[in-house]
N, C-alpha and C positions, 0 to 999 in steps of 0.2 A: 483058193487066193493068197494065202500068204506065199506060197512060191511063184506066185506071179508076183509080185510084190517084191518079194527077196530079190528074184532074178533082176528085174527091174532096177532096184537100187545098185546090185551090185555090179551090173553092165555098164562099164564107163560111158556107152555111148548114149544112156540116159543121164547123164549127170546134167544139173540144170546149168542153163545157159546164164550166162553175167547181165543181173538184172537188176535191180535197185531191191536190195531186202529189206521187210519191213523191219521197223524199231525192234528193238530185242526186249522191248518192255509188252510186246502183243503177245498173249496168250492164247494159245488153241489148245483147247481140253478132248481128247482124244478118247471116247467114249466105244469099247470093242471088249467082249469075252475074250475074245482069242489073244494068248498073252504075247506071241508073237507077232501077231499083227499090231499089237500096241509098241512094241520095242522097236520093230522096224520105222512103221511112221515117226516115231518119238524121235528116231535117231534121224531119217531124213528130213523130218520138219525142225529139227535144230539146225541143221546142216545149214538150214535155209535162213538162219535167223530168229525164228520163233521159240518161245519158251513156251514147254510140252507138260503140262499136267496129264494125268492120264487117269481112268476109269474103268473096271471093269463091269458094270452094274449098275443100276437107277438109282440105288442109294448111296453109291460113291460118287456117282455124278449130282447128286443132290446136295451133299456134303460139299464139295468142292465148289459149286456156285452159291451155297451160303456160306461159306468162310474164306474163299479166294476170288481174286478179280478174276475173268476171264472175257477173254475179246471174242470168240467165237467154240463153237462147240461142233467136232466132228461125232454125228451119231451112228451108231451101226443099227440097222432096222431089228436087229432080233436080241434082246438081251435075257439070261435066264430069270430075270426079277421084273420084265415088263418090255414090250414093244416101245420100239422106237416112235413110231406113231403116236402112242400116248402119253409118251414122254411130251413129245413134239407140244401136241393140242393141250396138255395141263400145264407146261410153260405159257403158252399164248394166254389160257383161262387166267394165268394171274397177271396178266398185263406184262410178262417180260417181252424185250424186242431183241433179246440177243442172238446176233444170227445163228443160223443153224444149218450144216449142210449131213444130207442122210446119205448113208453107206447102203447103196440097196442092192441084191443080185441082180443078175443084170436083165433077166426078163420079170420081172417084177411091175411091167407099165402101170399099170393098177394101183400098186401102193407109192410109185412115183408121183401120181397124179393126187393122191389123198394127200401125201406128204406137203405137197406142194397148196393144197387146197388149207389144211388146218396150220401154216405158216412155215413151214421151211422154206430157204432161201434158195437153195439149190440143193442138187441131189445127185450122186455120182453111181453108174454101177460097176459091183465088181465079176470080173476082178479087174483092174485099173491103174493106170500107172500114175506113181506121186506124183510125177511131175504135174500132170492133168488135177489133180487135188490142191497142190500149190495153188495152180494158177486159179481155181475157182477160190480157194481161200482168198487170194488178192484181191478178183475182184468184186467176191460179196465185200469185203473191207474197205475196198476202195469206194464203193458206193456209198456208206457209213461214213468215211472220213476224207476224203477228198476237198481242197477248196472251192467253194461255191465261185464262181465269178463276181466281183463284188455285184455289178448294175444288175444280175440277178437275183443276189442274195437281199439284196433292196427292196425285193416286189414282195407284195401279197397278191394273193390270187383270189375272185369274189367268183362264186356261181352259186344260184338257186339259197341263196343264205349263206353259205359254206364260205369260211376261209382258209387258205393253205397258204403257210410261213416256210419256204422254201429253206430258209437258214436254220429256223428251228427245227424243222420236218415237223410241223403239228399239222391237225386239220382239225376244225371246229366245225362244229353242225351248228346249225341255225340257232339252236337253244344253249349254244357255249360249251356245248361238249365236246370231250378230248375223244375222237377216234381214233385208237389205235390200227396203225397198218406197219404191217412189215416192212422192210428196206425195199423190196422187188415191187411191192405194190405201191408205195412211195412213189418211186421211180417212173412206175409205170403212167400212175395218176399226172406227176408233173409232165411227163410224154404229153399227153393228150392238152393239159390245160396250156403247153407251149404251142400247142398247134390244134385250135377250138374249131371244129367244124371240117377238119381237116381227113379225107379218109386213109387210113393208116395201114397197110397190109401186116400181115405177120411177120412178114420178113423184115420189113419194115421196123417193126415195135419191137422185133429180136435184136435189130443192131442197133438200135437208140437206147434199149436199158440192158439188156444181158450181153449184148456182141451175138454173133451170129454161130456158134458152137454147136456142131453135128449131135452132140449129147444132146443138146436142149431139143425137146420134139414142140412142134407148133403150136400142139395143145398147151403146154403151157401156160403161154397167151392167152388161152380161154380159160384154163382157171385164175389167172389172175385177174380179166376181167370180169369173171363170174365170182370172184373175192371182194372186189370193189364197188360190183353192183351190190350184192348183199350190203357189203356193210353202208354204202353210203344210203344204200333203200332202207335201209333198218332207220335211218337217220330221217329219212322223207325226200328222201332222192330217186324214185324208183326208174326214172328214164334217160338217165343219163349218158349211156353207151348205145347207140345204134349200131346194130352188127347189117354189116351189106353183105348178102351172099357172093361168095369167090369174090369179094373185096377186102373185108376187113372190117374196121372197125371207126364210128366216129362218135365223138365227144359233142352229144348234142346241145350241151345249155351254153349260155352266153356267158362269157369270160371276161372279169373286168382286172385290172391290174391296178394296184397303186405303190405308190415309190414311198416307202419308208425309210429310206435313207436321208443323212442329214442335208 
């Protein structure tokens, strides 16, 4: 894998096109036990305007997260002192919503699906083009940071006793408890809330939430819907999402929108 990355970085044909560069304060923590991969990715990401702290194992990752500000983690699936899946699961269990992109072996579809189920925001199969990693990083960060249109930001959605604030990206259960969603989960939920009762195919949902990327499987939408069903169902709403055979999904609850703006 290191040679694939090295070749692509060294090949001028793979130079990143001129584009909006993320602010220099954006910090991407790269976690991989292969020193050459860390060095190559650090060099490439720095050339794209990111700050790139590095970690080679779980212990260093946890130390970085406790002492430094990190905007996103690029996490290898296999580390010498722990699995990337376990690390992702443990971070989500503590309430951390830091974006995570998993690096997985090309054919590890099961691990990719499990990674999405336990809260990873995206995944990328090895070997990969560093340009694609940058595109994935920007897409995940964009979902978290792009300004919301004012008319949308002033809305609050209500359904079955739940309330959703797009501006704060908060979801409150009927009893007032906060439901923690990943960025991808929240984006998918809001896509449904904007189109209640409408049948949405997997391709439409990919386009509306993550972009129709060949590396992203239709099953990732199924995984996200399953996670939303579980989280919202545990809070008292088990039948919000209707599956339509060969069609896609519908949001079955009645949605009311209130204006919270001035």
